[in-house]
N, CA, C and O atoms as CSV, one atom per row, in Angstrom:
chain,resi,resn,atom,element,x,y,z
A,1,MET,N,N,7.617,-23.209,8.446
A,1,MET,CA,C,6.397,-23.218,8.236
A,1,MET,C,C,5.865,-21.808,7.787
A,1,MET,O,O,6.271,-20.809,8.382
A,2,LYS,N,N,5.134,-21.722,6.946
A,2,LYS,CA,C,4.769,-20.312,6.593
A,2,LYS,C,C,3.261,-20.176,7.040
A,2,LYS,O,O,2.483,-21.130,7.038
A,3,LEU,N,N,2.931,-18.908,7.420
A,3,LEU,CA,C,1.266,-18.742,7.798
A,3,LEU,C,C,0.743,-17.922,6.838
A,3,LEU,O,O,1.086,-16.759,6.624
A,4,ALA,N,N,-0.110,-18.563,6.252
A,4,ALA,CA,C,-1.039,-17.750,5.329
A,4,ALA,C,C,-2.116,-17.270,5.994
A,4,ALA,O,O,-2.871,-18.070,6.547
A,5,ARG,N,N,-2.346,-15.955,6.046
A,5,ARG,CA,C,-3.554,-15.345,6.542
A,5,ARG,C,C,-3.612,-13.804,5.776
A,5,ARG,O,O,-2.635,-13.262,5.261
A,6,SER,N,N,-4.889,-13.285,5.826
A,6,SER,CA,C,-5.148,-12.073,5.133
A,6,SER,C,C,-4.638,-10.978,5.987
A,6,SER,O,O,-5.251,-10.378,6.870
A,7,TRP,N,N,-3.302,-10.795,5.550
A,7,TRP,CA,C,-2.331,-9.763,6.453
A,7,TRP,C,C,-2.931,-8.281,6.154
A,7,TRP,O,O,-3.013,-7.413,7.023
A,8,LEU,N,N,-3.281,-8.137,4.994
A,8,LEU,CA,C,-3.642,-6.909,4.525
A,8,LEU,C,C,-5.097,-6.272,4.139
A,8,LEU,O,O,-5.396,-5.286,3.466
A,9,SER,N,N,-6.096,-7.511,5.035
A,9,SER,CA,C,-7.473,-7.122,4.705
A,9,SER,C,C,-8.081,-5.961,5.474
A,9,SER,O,O,-9.195,-5.484,5.256
A,10,ASP,N,N,-7.237,-5.572,6.380
A,10,ASP,CA,C,-7.820,-4.114,7.125
A,10,ASP,C,C,-7.458,-2.856,6.210
A,10,ASP,O,O,-7.894,-1.746,6.514
A,11,TYR,N,N,-6.742,-3.025,5.208
A,11,TYR,CA,C,-6.477,-1.700,4.406
A,11,TYR,C,C,-6.804,-1.617,3.277
A,11,TYR,O,O,-6.036,-1.900,2.358
A,12,ASP,N,N,-8.112,-1.178,3.093
A,12,ASP,CA,C,-8.662,-1.118,1.723
A,12,ASP,C,C,-7.990,-0.063,1.026
A,12,ASP,O,O,-7.088,0.499,1.646
A,13,TRP,N,N,-8.264,0.345,-0.215
A,13,TRP,CA,C,-7.676,1.298,-0.997
A,13,TRP,C,C,-8.107,2.854,-0.403
A,13,TRP,O,O,-7.365,3.787,-0.712
A,14,ASP,N,N,-8.979,3.051,0.216
A,14,ASP,CA,C,-9.412,4.484,0.738
A,14,ASP,C,C,-8.386,4.542,1.835
A,14,ASP,O,O,-7.751,5.588,1.969
A,15,PHE,N,N,-8.145,3.457,2.686
A,15,PHE,CA,C,-6.943,3.636,3.848
A,15,PHE,C,C,-5.584,3.933,2.987
A,15,PHE,O,O,-4.939,4.936,3.293
A,16,VAL,N,N,-5.179,3.194,2.045
A,16,VAL,CA,C,-3.837,3.557,1.330
A,16,VAL,C,C,-3.957,5.085,1.142
A,16,VAL,O,O,-3.139,5.900,1.570
A,17,THR,N,N,-5.256,5.417,0.341
A,17,THR,CA,C,-4.971,6.776,-0.056
A,17,THR,C,C,-5.098,7.841,1.209
A,17,THR,O,O,-4.643,8.949,0.923
A,18,SER,N,N,-5.590,7.728,2.453
A,18,SER,CA,C,-5.517,8.438,3.335
A,18,SER,C,C,-4.330,8.527,3.758
A,18,SER,O,O,-3.977,9.675,4.029
A,19,GLN,N,N,-3.407,7.526,3.949
A,19,GLN,CA,C,-2.041,7.222,4.582
A,19,GLN,C,C,-1.269,8.069,3.484
A,19,GLN,O,O,-0.371,8.790,3.919
A,20,ASN,N,N,-1.456,8.073,2.397
A,20,ASN,CA,C,-0.606,8.978,1.426
A,20,ASN,C,C,-0.875,10.383,1.503
A,20,ASN,O,O,0.034,11.168,1.238
A,21,MET,N,N,-1.938,10.772,1.811
A,21,MET,CA,C,-2.438,12.051,1.883
A,21,MET,C,C,-1.935,12.462,3.168
A,21,MET,O,O,-1.573,13.637,3.118
A,22,LEU,N,N,-1.765,11.899,4.378
A,22,LEU,CA,C,-1.302,12.210,5.785
A,22,LEU,C,C,0.090,12.512,5.744
A,22,LEU,O,O,0.697,13.435,6.287
A,23,LEU,N,N,0.499,11.597,5.020
A,23,LEU,CA,C,2.243,11.747,4.750
A,23,LEU,C,C,2.428,13.093,3.941
A,23,LEU,O,O,3.222,13.943,4.344
A,24,CYS,N,N,1.803,13.240,2.984
A,24,CYS,CA,C,2.264,14.286,2.042
A,24,CYS,C,C,1.693,15.679,2.736
A,24,CYS,O,O,2.241,16.727,2.392
A,25,GLN,N,N,0.552,15.734,3.753
A,25,GLN,CA,C,0.347,16.990,4.307
A,25,GLN,C,C,1.360,17.119,5.481
A,25,GLN,O,O,1.491,18.261,5.923
A,26,ALA,N,N,1.975,16.296,5.960
A,26,ALA,CA,C,3.058,16.371,6.930
A,26,ALA,C,C,4.181,17.106,6.319
A,26,ALA,O,O,4.860,17.955,6.897
A,27,LYS,N,N,4.313,16.721,5.140
A,27,LYS,CA,C,5.947,17.468,4.487
A,27,LYS,C,C,5.285,18.592,3.388
A,27,LYS,O,O,5.931,19.026,2.434
A,28,ASN,N,N,4.305,18.866,3.603
A,28,ASN,CA,C,3.654,20.122,2.590
A,28,ASN,C,C,3.810,19.686,1.018
A,28,ASN,O,O,4.117,20.551,0.199
A,29,ALA,N,N,3.589,18.305,0.602
A,29,ALA,CA,C,3.862,17.761,-0.827
A,29,ALA,C,C,2.404,17.662,-1.146
A,29,ALA,O,O,1.435,17.597,-0.389
A,30,LEU,N,N,2.490,17.667,-2.556
A,30,LEU,CA,C,1.234,17.398,-3.298
A,30,LEU,C,C,0.732,15.937,-3.008
A,30,LEU,O,O,1.482,14.961,-3.003
A,31,HIS,N,N,-0.627,15.893,-2.765
A,31,HIS,CA,C,-1.243,14.503,-2.782
A,31,HIS,C,C,-1.888,14.542,-4.062
A,31,HIS,O,O,-2.764,15.386,-4.247
A,32,LYS,N,N,-1.518,13.610,-5.116
A,32,LYS,CA,C,-2.361,13.544,-6.212
A,32,LYS,C,C,-2.189,12.120,-6.966
A,32,LYS,O,O,-1.004,11.790,-7.012
A,33,PRO,N,N,-2.863,11.416,-7.425
A,33,PRO,CA,C,-2.748,10.280,-8.025
A,33,PRO,C,C,-1.973,10.492,-9.465
A,33,PRO,O,O,-2.278,11.336,-10.308
A,34,THR,N,N,-0.979,9.603,-9.547
A,34,THR,CA,C,-0.161,9.497,-10.885
A,34,THR,C,C,-1.467,9.075,-12.224
A,34,THR,O,O,-2.519,8.446,-12.115
A,35,SER,N,N,-0.940,9.616,-13.208
A,35,SER,CA,C,-1.658,9.471,-14.286
A,35,SER,C,C,-1.338,7.953,-14.996
A,35,SER,O,O,-2.096,7.356,-15.761
A,36,VAL,N,N,-0.096,7.536,-14.557
A,36,VAL,CA,C,0.468,6.389,-15.190
A,36,VAL,C,C,0.309,5.127,-14.325
A,36,VAL,O,O,0.020,4.078,-14.900
A,37,GLY,N,N,0.529,5.147,-12.529
A,37,GLY,CA,C,0.463,3.963,-12.111
A,37,GLY,C,C,-0.644,3.895,-11.197
A,37,GLY,O,O,-0.820,2.861,-10.554
A,38,HIS,N,N,-1.433,4.914,-11.064
A,38,HIS,CA,C,-2.569,5.113,-9.862
A,38,HIS,C,C,-3.699,3.844,-10.364
A,38,HIS,O,O,-4.042,3.095,-9.449
A,39,ASP,N,N,-4.231,3.589,-11.611
A,39,ASP,CA,C,-5.323,2.726,-11.679
A,39,ASP,C,C,-4.993,1.193,-11.578
A,39,ASP,O,O,-5.631,0.318,-10.992
A,40,GLU,N,N,-3.773,1.092,-12.340
A,40,GLU,CA,C,-3.043,-0.257,-12.165
A,40,GLU,C,C,-2.810,-0.655,-10.709
A,40,GLU,O,O,-3.109,-1.800,-10.373
A,41,THR,N,N,-2.324,0.157,-9.862
A,41,THR,CA,C,-1.959,0.151,-8.620
A,41,THR,C,C,-3.357,-0.265,-7.831
A,41,THR,O,O,-3.449,-1.301,-7.172
A,42,LYS,N,N,-4.400,0.666,-7.989
A,42,LYS,CA,C,-5.584,0.432,-7.158
A,42,LYS,C,C,-6.289,-0.941,-7.458
A,42,LYS,O,O,-6.739,-1.665,-6.570
A,43,ALA,N,N,-6.348,-1.277,-9.061
A,43,ALA,CA,C,-6.798,-2.536,-9.299
A,43,ALA,C,C,-6.096,-3.646,-9.096
A,43,ALA,O,O,-6.694,-4.716,-9.210
A,44,LEU,N,N,-4.689,-3.642,-8.755
A,44,LEU,CA,C,-3.905,-4.738,-8.065
A,44,LEU,C,C,-4.425,-4.938,-6.581
A,44,LEU,O,O,-4.978,-5.947,-6.144
A,45,TRP,N,N,-4.107,-3.665,-5.835
A,45,TRP,CA,C,-4.362,-3.898,-4.594
A,45,TRP,C,C,-5.927,-4.416,-4.203
A,45,TRP,O,O,-6.121,-5.276,-3.343
A,46,GLN,N,N,-6.845,-3.863,-4.850
A,46,GLN,CA,C,-8.349,-4.081,-4.588
A,46,GLN,C,C,-8.372,-5.714,-4.790
A,46,GLN,O,O,-9.114,-6.388,-4.075
A,47,SER,N,N,-7.563,-6.308,-5.754
A,47,SER,CA,C,-7.831,-7.682,-6.040
A,47,SER,C,C,-7.025,-8.347,-5.077
A,47,SER,O,O,-7.610,-9.352,-4.673
A,48,ARG,N,N,-6.133,-8.215,-4.655
A,48,ARG,CA,C,-5.290,-9.009,-3.716
A,48,ARG,C,C,-5.182,-8.650,-2.278
A,48,ARG,O,O,-4.725,-9.477,-1.489
A,49,HIS,N,N,-5.623,-7.322,-1.831
A,49,HIS,CA,C,-5.141,-7.168,-0.413
A,49,HIS,C,C,-6.021,-8.100,0.616
A,49,HIS,O,O,-5.551,-8.208,1.748
A,50,ARG,N,N,-7.063,-8.679,0.377
A,50,ARG,CA,C,-7.812,-9.614,1.178
A,50,ARG,C,C,-7.527,-10.828,1.019
A,50,ARG,O,O,-8.040,-11.651,1.776
A,51,GLU,N,N,-6.651,-11.233,0.010
A,51,GLU,CA,C,-6.347,-12.788,-0.014
A,51,GLU,C,C,-5.455,-13.230,1.063
A,51,GLU,O,O,-4.565,-12.497,1.496
A,52,PRO,N,N,-5.657,-14.328,1.473
A,52,PRO,CA,C,-4.781,-15.121,2.170
A,52,PRO,C,C,-3.192,-15.472,1.747
A,52,PRO,O,O,-2.976,-16.254,0.822
A,53,MET,N,N,-2.384,-15.004,2.297
A,53,MET,CA,C,-0.942,-14.812,1.922
A,53,MET,C,C,0.203,-14.949,2.859
A,53,MET,O,O,0.053,-14.495,3.994
A,54,ASP,N,N,1.435,-15.569,2.506
A,54,ASP,CA,C,2.376,-15.740,3.388
A,54,ASP,C,C,2.730,-14.263,3.637
A,54,ASP,O,O,2.426,-13.511,2.711
A,55,LEU,N,N,3.435,-13.591,4.932
A,55,LEU,CA,C,3.923,-12.362,5.106
A,55,LEU,C,C,4.945,-12.128,4.187
A,55,LEU,O,O,4.994,-10.964,3.789
A,56,ASP,N,N,5.779,-12.901,3.733
A,56,ASP,CA,C,6.623,-12.436,2.599
A,56,ASP,C,C,5.803,-11.927,1.164
A,56,ASP,O,O,6.143,-11.012,0.414
A,57,GLU,N,N,4.695,-12.772,1.053
A,57,GLU,CA,C,3.988,-12.247,-0.020
A,57,GLU,C,C,3.231,-10.682,0.332
A,57,GLU,O,O,3.110,-9.677,-0.369
A,58,ALA,N,N,2.907,-10.914,1.386
A,58,ALA,CA,C,2.207,-9.292,1.803
A,58,ALA,C,C,3.198,-8.152,1.445
A,58,ALA,O,O,2.854,-7.178,0.775
A,59,VAL,N,N,4.587,-8.356,1.988
A,59,VAL,CA,C,5.581,-7.264,1.786
A,59,VAL,C,C,5.905,-7.348,0.311
A,59,VAL,O,O,6.170,-6.281,-0.243
A,60,ASP,N,N,5.926,-8.580,-0.485
A,60,ASP,CA,C,6.056,-8.168,-1.868
A,60,ASP,C,C,4.874,-7.559,-2.692
A,60,ASP,O,O,5.132,-7.085,-3.798
A,61,LEU,N,N,3.801,-7.546,-2.294
A,61,LEU,CA,C,2.861,-6.627,-2.664
A,61,LEU,C,C,2.729,-5.402,-2.571
A,61,LEU,O,O,2.324,-4.659,-3.465
A,62,CYS,N,N,3.161,-5.002,-1.150
A,62,CYS,CA,C,3.681,-3.399,-0.871
A,62,CYS,C,C,4.758,-3.130,-1.790
A,62,CYS,O,O,4.765,-2.180,-2.573
A,63,ARG,N,N,5.631,-3.956,-1.678
A,63,ARG,CA,C,7.049,-3.461,-2.762
A,63,ARG,C,C,6.355,-3.017,-4.087
A,63,ARG,O,O,6.448,-1.872,-4.530
A,64,HIS,N,N,5.590,-4.108,-4.733
A,64,HIS,CA,C,5.429,-3.880,-6.152
A,64,HIS,C,C,4.431,-2.646,-6.157
A,64,HIS,O,O,4.584,-1.782,-7.021
A,65,CYS,N,N,3.436,-2.540,-5.240
A,65,CYS,CA,C,2.483,-1.423,-5.515
A,65,CYS,C,C,3.343,0.071,-4.943
A,65,CYS,O,O,2.833,1.087,-5.416
A,66,HIS,N,N,4.092,0.231,-4.363
A,66,HIS,CA,C,5.438,1.164,-4.349
A,66,HIS,C,C,6.084,1.457,-5.702
A,66,HIS,O,O,6.134,2.496,-6.361
A,67,ARG,N,N,6.493,0.413,-5.888
A,67,ARG,CA,C,7.186,0.686,-7.593
A,67,ARG,C,C,6.388,1.264,-8.742
A,67,ARG,O,O,6.808,1.976,-9.654
A,68,LEU,N,N,4.738,0.678,-8.455
A,68,LEU,CA,C,4.095,1.391,-9.618
A,68,LEU,C,C,3.789,2.902,-9.404
A,68,LEU,O,O,3.351,3.646,-10.281
A,69,ALA,N,N,4.043,3.213,-8.279
A,69,ALA,CA,C,3.788,4.761,-8.139
A,69,ALA,C,C,2.539,5.250,-8.244
A,69,ALA,O,O,2.329,6.078,-9.130
A,70,PRO,N,N,1.590,4.890,-7.470
A,70,PRO,CA,C,0.366,5.454,-7.706
A,70,PRO,C,C,-0.116,6.850,-7.395
A,70,PRO,O,O,-1.094,7.437,-7.857
A,71,PHE,N,N,0.939,7.332,-6.355
A,71,PHE,CA,C,0.850,8.667,-6.125
A,71,PHE,C,C,2.133,9.707,-6.314
A,71,PHE,O,O,3.260,9.213,-6.351
A,72,CYS,N,N,1.992,10.926,-6.415
A,72,CYS,CA,C,2.943,11.995,-6.864
A,72,CYS,C,C,4.145,11.717,-6.022
A,72,CYS,O,O,5.244,11.499,-6.534
A,73,PHE,N,N,3.911,11.726,-4.546
A,73,PHE,CA,C,5.006,11.626,-3.512
A,73,PHE,C,C,4.845,10.556,-2.556
A,73,PHE,O,O,3.673,10.238,-2.354
A,74,TYR,N,N,5.779,9.886,-1.881
A,74,TYR,CA,C,5.809,9.255,-0.840
A,74,TYR,C,C,5.166,7.700,-0.944
A,74,TYR,O,O,4.505,7.074,-0.115
A,75,ASN,N,N,5.540,7.395,-2.049
A,75,ASN,CA,C,4.736,5.978,-2.354
A,75,ASN,C,C,5.395,4.993,-1.440
A,75,ASN,O,O,4.682,4.230,-0.787
A,76,GLY,N,N,6.790,4.943,-1.335
A,76,GLY,CA,C,7.434,4.245,-0.329
A,76,GLY,C,C,6.875,3.967,0.986
A,76,GLY,O,O,6.428,2.901,1.409
A,77,ASN,N,N,6.997,5.378,1.708
A,77,ASN,CA,C,6.804,5.796,2.972
A,77,ASN,C,C,5.029,5.101,3.111
A,77,ASN,O,O,4.663,4.625,4.186
A,78,THR,N,N,4.171,5.139,2.004
A,78,THR,CA,C,2.646,4.828,2.222
A,78,THR,C,C,2.959,3.431,2.660
A,78,THR,O,O,2.845,3.142,3.851
A,79,PHE,N,N,3.362,2.503,1.738
A,79,PHE,CA,C,3.206,1.089,1.650
A,79,PHE,C,C,3.855,0.527,2.816
A,79,PHE,O,O,3.411,-0.422,3.464
A,80,ALA,N,N,5.279,1.362,3.131
A,80,ALA,CA,C,6.036,0.818,4.209
A,80,ALA,C,C,5.297,0.919,5.538
A,80,ALA,O,O,5.425,0.050,6.400
A,81,ALA,N,N,4.589,1.899,5.677
A,81,ALA,CA,C,3.922,2.405,6.685
A,81,ALA,C,C,2.742,1.173,7.156
A,81,ALA,O,O,2.525,0.847,8.323
A,82,ILE,N,N,2.131,0.657,6.065
A,82,ILE,CA,C,1.087,-0.410,6.334
A,82,ILE,C,C,1.706,-1.762,6.242
A,82,ILE,O,O,1.019,-2.701,6.646
A,83,ILE,N,N,2.972,-2.024,5.744
A,83,ILE,CA,C,3.226,-3.090,6.227
A,83,ILE,C,C,4.120,-3.408,7.293
A,83,ILE,O,O,4.378,-4.564,7.627
A,84,ARG,N,N,4.731,-2.086,7.985
A,84,ARG,CA,C,5.346,-2.002,9.415
A,84,ARG,C,C,4.234,-2.263,10.353
A,84,ARG,O,O,4.346,-3.028,11.311
A,85,ASP,N,N,3.003,-1.517,10.012
A,85,ASP,CA,C,1.664,-1.728,10.925
A,85,ASP,C,C,1.210,-3.175,11.108
A,85,ASP,O,O,0.845,-3.564,12.217
A,86,VAL,N,N,1.227,-4.117,9.862
A,86,VAL,CA,C,1.191,-5.347,9.841
A,86,VAL,C,C,1.883,-6.105,10.620
A,86,VAL,O,O,1.323,-6.992,11.264
A,87,ILE,N,N,2.971,-5.931,10.683
A,87,ILE,CA,C,4.258,-6.694,11.278
A,87,ILE,C,C,4.151,-6.400,12.892
A,87,ILE,O,O,4.300,-7.246,13.775
A,88,ALA,N,N,3.882,-5.123,13.058
A,88,ALA,CA,C,3.618,-5.019,14.717
A,88,ALA,C,C,2.445,-5.483,15.091
A,88,ALA,O,O,2.394,-5.765,16.288
A,89,GLN,N,N,1.394,-5.676,14.423
A,89,GLN,CA,C,0.215,-6.563,15.140
A,89,GLN,C,C,0.400,-7.701,15.711
A,89,GLN,O,O,-0.548,-8.295,16.224
């Protein structure tokens, strides 16, 4: 049995952006949106992150957003940190 719930509802786009900024600051890397993937990823995240979904769908959304590369650096770390926090709850 799969459990559909709003796994990502606490993580709005401002949180995602802040998470990436913190990761970049820790490594002295540039925190900046990309010209290609940022707007598409933001729109996708904002349209889906509050939806009830199975945990594997939440993981897939994070993976998809990582691959769209909304930020210059640490996209994988940003979305991995979010889904890791979701799973730890």
